[in-house]
C-alpha positions as a Python dict, from the first residue, in 0.01 Angstrom:
ca = {
    (1, 'X'): (0, 0, 0),
    (2, 'X'): (-113, 66, 360),
    (3, 'X'): (176, 314, 402),
    (4, 'X'): (61, 509, 94),
    (5, 'X'): (-295, 520, 227),
    (6, 'X'): (-174, 656, 563),
    (7, 'X'): (30, 926, 388),
    (8, 'X'): (-273, 1025, 182),
    (9, 'X'): (-488, 1051, 496),
    (10, 'X'): (-227, 1271, 669),
    (11, 'X'): (-201, 1498, 366),
    (12, 'X'): (-581, 1527, 346),
    (13, 'X'): (-606, 1614, 716),
    (14, 'X'): (-339, 1883, 680),
    (15, 'X'): (-516, 2031, 380),
    (16, 'X'): (-850, 2024, 562),
    (17, 'X'): (-743, 2177, 892),
    (18, 'X'): (-457, 2407, 795),
    (19, 'X'): (-480, 2779, 722),
    (20, 'X'): (-673, 2924, 433),
    (21, 'X'): (-510, 3111, 146),
    (22, 'X'): (-718, 3294, -109),
    (23, 'X'): (-661, 3522, -407),
    (24, 'X'): (-899, 3792, -524),
    (25, 'X'): (-870, 3971, -857),
    (26, 'X'): (-1073, 4276, -742),
    (27, 'X'): (-989, 4600, -921),
    (28, 'X'): (-1050, 4951, -790),
    (29, 'X'): (-1105, 5227, -1042),
    (30, 'X'): (-1078, 5595, -961),
    (31, 'X'): (-1454, 5647, -931),
    (32, 'X'): (-1497, 5357, -688),
    (33, 'X'): (-1203, 5481, -485),
    (34, 'X'): (-1347, 5833, -458),
    (35, 'X'): (-1707, 5725, -392),
    (36, 'X'): (-1620, 5476, -119),
    (37, 'X'): (-1395, 5722, 60),
    (38, 'X'): (-1656, 5997, 21),
    (39, 'X'): (-1923, 5779, 182),
    (40, 'X'): (-1704, 5714, 487),
    (41, 'X'): (-1590, 6075, 514),
    (42, 'X'): (-1951, 6197, 515),
    (43, 'X'): (-2029, 6012, 838),
    (44, 'X'): (-2072, 6220, 1153),
    (45, 'X'): (-1795, 6121, 1396),
    (46, 'X'): (-1943, 6308, 1694),
    (47, 'X'): (-2067, 5976, 1833),
    (48, 'X'): (-1704, 5893, 1903),
    (49, 'X'): (-1638, 6043, 2246),
    (50, 'X'): (-1306, 6220, 2299),
    (51, 'X'): (-1101, 6072, 2582),
    (52, 'X'): (-740, 6066, 2697),
    (53, 'X'): (-540, 5784, 2853),
    (54, 'X'): (-245, 5873, 3077),
    (55, 'X'): (-1, 5619, 3216),
    (56, 'X'): (317, 5753, 3379),
    (57, 'X'): (484, 5967, 3109),
    (58, 'X'): (267, 5832, 2825),
    (59, 'X'): (-39, 6020, 2702),
    (60, 'X'): (-264, 5870, 2435),
    (61, 'X'): (-571, 6055, 2308),
    (62, 'X'): (-841, 5821, 2185),
    (63, 'X'): (-1196, 5817, 2056),
    (64, 'X'): (-1455, 5587, 2207),
    (65, 'X'): (-1778, 5462, 2051),
    (66, 'X'): (-2042, 5287, 2260),
    (67, 'X'): (-2296, 5034, 2126),
    (68, 'X'): (-2615, 5176, 1981),
    (69, 'X'): (-2831, 5023, 2253),
    (70, 'X'): (-2566, 4968, 2523),
    (71, 'X'): (-2791, 4760, 2747),
    (72, 'X'): (-2644, 4696, 3090),
    (73, 'X'): (-2756, 4333, 3090),
    (74, 'X'): (-2593, 4253, 2756),
    (75, 'X'): (-2232, 4181, 2664),
    (76, 'X'): (-2069, 4362, 2370),
    (77, 'X'): (-1738, 4305, 2190),
    (78, 'X'): (-1457, 4558, 2211),
    (79, 'X'): (-1294, 4658, 1881),
    (80, 'X'): (-963, 4845, 1879),
    (81, 'X'): (-868, 5017, 1553),
    (82, 'X'): (-519, 5141, 1465),
    (83, 'X'): (-431, 5420, 1224),
    (84, 'X'): (-155, 5437, 965),
    (85, 'X'): (152, 5659, 982),
    (86, 'X'): (-5, 5951, 790),
    (87, 'X'): (-239, 6012, 1084),
    (88, 'X'): (22, 6044, 1359),
    (89, 'X'): (-56, 6341, 1584),
    (90, 'X'): (-241, 6449, 1897),
    (91, 'X'): (-552, 6627, 1766),
    (92, 'X'): (-774, 6328, 1859),
    (93, 'X'): (-938, 6359, 1517),
    (94, 'X'): (-714, 6233, 1243),
    (95, 'X'): (-694, 5874, 1367),
    (96, 'X'): (-1056, 5817, 1261),
    (97, 'X'): (-958, 5661, 932),
    (98, 'X'): (-1185, 5425, 732),
    (99, 'X'): (-1149, 5117, 955),
    (100, 'X'): (-1267, 5327, 1250),
    (101, 'X'): (-1547, 5495, 1057),
    (102, 'X'): (-1700, 5175, 918),
    (103, 'X'): (-1854, 5115, 1261),
    (104, 'X'): (-2059, 5434, 1218),
    (105, 'X'): (-2239, 5316, 905),
    (106, 'X'): (-2607, 5274, 997),
    (107, 'X'): (-2629, 4908, 901),
    (108, 'X'): (-2307, 4825, 1087),
    (109, 'X'): (-2387, 5033, 1395),
    (110, 'X'): (-2724, 4857, 1423),
    (111, 'X'): (-2628, 4499, 1337),
    (112, 'X'): (-2276, 4478, 1484),
    (113, 'X'): (-2304, 4663, 1812),
    (114, 'X'): (-1981, 4697, 2005),
    (115, 'X'): (-1746, 4932, 2182),
    (116, 'X'): (-1483, 5081, 1953),
    (117, 'X'): (-1156, 5238, 2066),
    (118, 'X'): (-947, 5441, 1822),
    (119, 'X'): (-620, 5554, 1985),
    (120, 'X'): (-396, 5817, 1827),
    (121, 'X'): (-19, 5801, 1850),
    (122, 'X'): (203, 6110, 1841),
    (123, 'X'): (488, 5907, 1694),
    (124, 'X'): (516, 5575, 1519),
    (125, 'X'): (329, 5304, 1708),
    (126, 'X'): (549, 5040, 1550),
    (127, 'X'): (895, 5058, 1399),
    (128, 'X'): (1038, 4850, 1119),
    (129, 'X'): (1371, 4677, 1093),
    (130, 'X'): (1514, 4411, 865),
    (131, 'X'): (1583, 4064, 999),
    (132, 'X'): (1865, 3830, 901),
    (133, 'X'): (1696, 3705, 584),
    (134, 'X'): (1602, 4044, 443),
    (135, 'X'): (1239, 4055, 562),
    (136, 'X'): (1107, 4371, 725),
    (137, 'X'): (964, 4304, 1072),
    (138, 'X'): (778, 4529, 1316),
    (139, 'X'): (851, 4616, 1678),
    (140, 'X'): (597, 4787, 1909),
    (141, 'X'): (654, 5122, 2078),
    (142, 'X'): (611, 5180, 2450),
    (143, 'X'): (276, 5343, 2376),
    (144, 'X'): (147, 5017, 2228),
    (145, 'X'): (251, 4826, 2539),
    (146, 'X'): (68, 5089, 2750),
    (147, 'X'): (-255, 5015, 2562),
    (148, 'X'): (-280, 4689, 2753),
    (149, 'X'): (-344, 4897, 3064),
    (150, 'X'): (-607, 5105, 2880),
    (151, 'X'): (-791, 4786, 2785),
    (152, 'X'): (-795, 4673, 3148),
    (153, 'X'): (-923, 5013, 3257),
    (154, 'X'): (-1205, 4999, 3003),
    (155, 'X'): (-1305, 4651, 3116),
    (156, 'X'): (-1345, 4784, 3470),
    (157, 'X'): (-1533, 5097, 3364),
    (158, 'X'): (-1762, 4910, 3124),
    (159, 'X'): (-1831, 4567, 3277),
    (160, 'X'): (-2053, 4466, 2985),
    (161, 'X'): (-1749, 4447, 2757),
    (162, 'X'): (-1725, 4084, 2649),
    (163, 'X'): (-1373, 3981, 2752),
    (164, 'X'): (-1395, 3683, 2519),
    (165, 'X'): (-1445, 3907, 2217),
    (166, 'X'): (-1177, 4175, 2205),
    (167, 'X'): (-1077, 4241, 1846),
    (168, 'X'): (-786, 4420, 1677),
    (169, 'X'): (-791, 4581, 1334),
    (170, 'X'): (-546, 4806, 1155),
    (171, 'X'): (-409, 4919, 821),
    (172, 'X'): (-42, 4970, 727),
    (173, 'X'): (143, 5081, 1043),
    (174, 'X'): (-185, 5010, 1225),
    (175, 'X'): (-194, 4657, 1086),
    (176, 'X'): (152, 4600, 1228),
    (177, 'X'): (37, 4745, 1562),
    (178, 'X'): (-252, 4498, 1569),
    (179, 'X'): (-3, 4217, 1521),
    (180, 'X'): (225, 4365, 1790),
    (181, 'X'): (-52, 4354, 2049),
    (182, 'X'): (-154, 4003, 1952),
    (183, 'X'): (208, 3893, 1999),
    (184, 'X'): (245, 4081, 2328),
    (185, 'X'): (-58, 3924, 2494),
    (186, 'X'): (-224, 3663, 2271),
    (187, 'X'): (-454, 3528, 2542),
    (188, 'X'): (-627, 3867, 2569),
    (189, 'X'): (-753, 3890, 2211),
    (190, 'X'): (-1006, 3686, 2017),
    (191, 'X'): (-906, 3793, 1666),
    (192, 'X'): (-704, 4036, 1457),
    (193, 'X'): (-743, 4178, 1107),
    (194, 'X'): (-411, 4306, 975),
    (195, 'X'): (-410, 4489, 642),
    (196, 'X'): (-97, 4577, 441),
    (197, 'X'): (124, 4533, 745),
    (198, 'X'): (489, 4465, 816),
    (199, 'X'): (475, 4141, 1017),
    (200, 'X'): (561, 4076, 1380),
    (201, 'X'): (747, 3744, 1404),
    (202, 'X'): (838, 3771, 1772),
    (203, 'X'): (599, 3527, 1940),
    (204, 'X'): (486, 3286, 1672),
    (205, 'X'): (459, 2986, 1902),
    (206, 'X'): (203, 3171, 2117),
    (207, 'X'): (-16, 3293, 1829),
    (208, 'X'): (-14, 2973, 1623),
    (209, 'X'): (-379, 2900, 1704),
    (210, 'X'): (-516, 3257, 1697),
    (211, 'X'): (-785, 3391, 1466),
    (212, 'X'): (-585, 3609, 1228),
    (213, 'X'): (-688, 3754, 893),
    (214, 'X'): (-398, 3885, 687),
    (215, 'X'): (-495, 4107, 393),
    (216, 'X'): (-237, 4237, 148),
    (217, 'X'): (-210, 4369, -205),
    (218, 'X'): (35, 4180, -423),
    (219, 'X'): (134, 4511, -586),
    (220, 'X'): (225, 4668, -249),
    (221, 'X'): (579, 4807, -256),
    (222, 'X'): (550, 5032, 51),
    (223, 'X'): (499, 4752, 303),
    (224, 'X'): (620, 4463, 90),
    (225, 'X'): (377, 4181, 22),
    (226, 'X'): (652, 3927, 90),
    (227, 'X'): (628, 4009, 462),
    (228, 'X'): (275, 3869, 486),
    (229, 'X'): (382, 3567, 280),
    (230, 'X'): (662, 3506, 533),
    (231, 'X'): (422, 3525, 828),
    (232, 'X'): (172, 3297, 656),
    (233, 'X'): (440, 3038, 588),
    (234, 'X'): (565, 3048, 948),
    (235, 'X'): (212, 2992, 1081),
    (236, 'X'): (146, 2696, 855),
    (237, 'X'): (-18, 2496, 1136),
    (238, 'X'): (-269, 2769, 1230),
    (239, 'X'): (-605, 2643, 1109),
    (240, 'X'): (-759, 2977, 1212),
    (241, 'X'): (-539, 3189, 985),
    (242, 'X'): (-670, 3339, 662),
    (243, 'X'): (-442, 3508, 410),
    (244, 'X'): (-622, 3712, 145),
    (245, 'X'): (-416, 3841, -148),
    (246, 'X'): (-556, 4109, -378),
    (247, 'X'): (-355, 4047, -693),
    (248, 'X'): (-433, 4384, -853),
    (249, 'X'): (-423, 4616, -553),
    (250, 'X'): (-141, 4815, -394),
    (251, 'X'): (-81, 4989, -61),
    (252, 'X'): (-306, 5290, -111),
    (253, 'X'): (-621, 5118, -240),
    (254, 'X'): (-619, 4791, -43),
    (255, 'X'): (-885, 4905, 208),
    (256, 'X'): (-1139, 5018, -54),
    (257, 'X'): (-1314, 4678, -107),
    (258, 'X'): (-1406, 4663, 264),
    (259, 'X'): (-1550, 5010, 323),
    (260, 'X'): (-1910, 4954, 213),
    (261, 'X'): (-1951, 4588, 307),
    (262, 'X'): (-1996, 4407, 638),
    (263, 'X'): (-1731, 4146, 561),
    (264, 'X'): (-1484, 4248, 831),
    (265, 'X'): (-1740, 4305, 1113),
    (266, 'X'): (-1910, 3976, 1025),
    (267, 'X'): (-1583, 3783, 1037),
    (268, 'X'): (-1476, 3941, 1366),
    (269, 'X'): (-1810, 3885, 1539),
    (270, 'X'): (-1788, 3515, 1466),
    (271, 'X'): (-1468, 3481, 1667),
    (272, 'X'): (-1432, 3411, 2039),
    (273, 'X'): (-1128, 3377, 2259),
}
């Protein structure tokens, strides 16, 4: 009898402190899709300064947004956003996709003040290959590794960046890039939001306690949903991991539910290294 009670306690503890898995049945109709994208596209992106990072033979154009107040005696988080593969280039414009633009919305820019970096890659920032069990996995490019130097440079140039609150967010290829950076240097980052990504399984033992929010559409056939399921299962002990499945959404409409809410900024701002 005592043995059964002990087993029950262990099971309850595991259920209480393990990761969180949730399912949402949100649907996105054509009108919602168009209206939400239109709202983001109407925002003036001039507040994002145009800058360029050069490291040896690597050149990365990026846009940089400063906090609305930017008080010298106050610390602000640093958010790094990563674009998908359709925005590859070097115009320093096209990388400002929805997850970069949400920080320009008046209510977000006022309430969730931070520095935002949106780099643009002139080739794939992450490449996909299939592992031994048929799961696609992602590998970072040299440009992604170079971003670690950019982050250090920004910390020196802007000493009021809060080093305990550096956040990663990306969609599709960008979601994989966010995971790549978290795996490359997990101690540097406080949290990552990875949407519709191909997973990085390279350093699981080092990220097993990190704040990670995986978001994927169950109908996604471009970056298969099973990849996020695999990562979730391998990080079963991470009590700080959330896996949100949108049962009705696919690759191209998965970001829509987050464009006119503060759900992602609110979650990120609650996380510290």
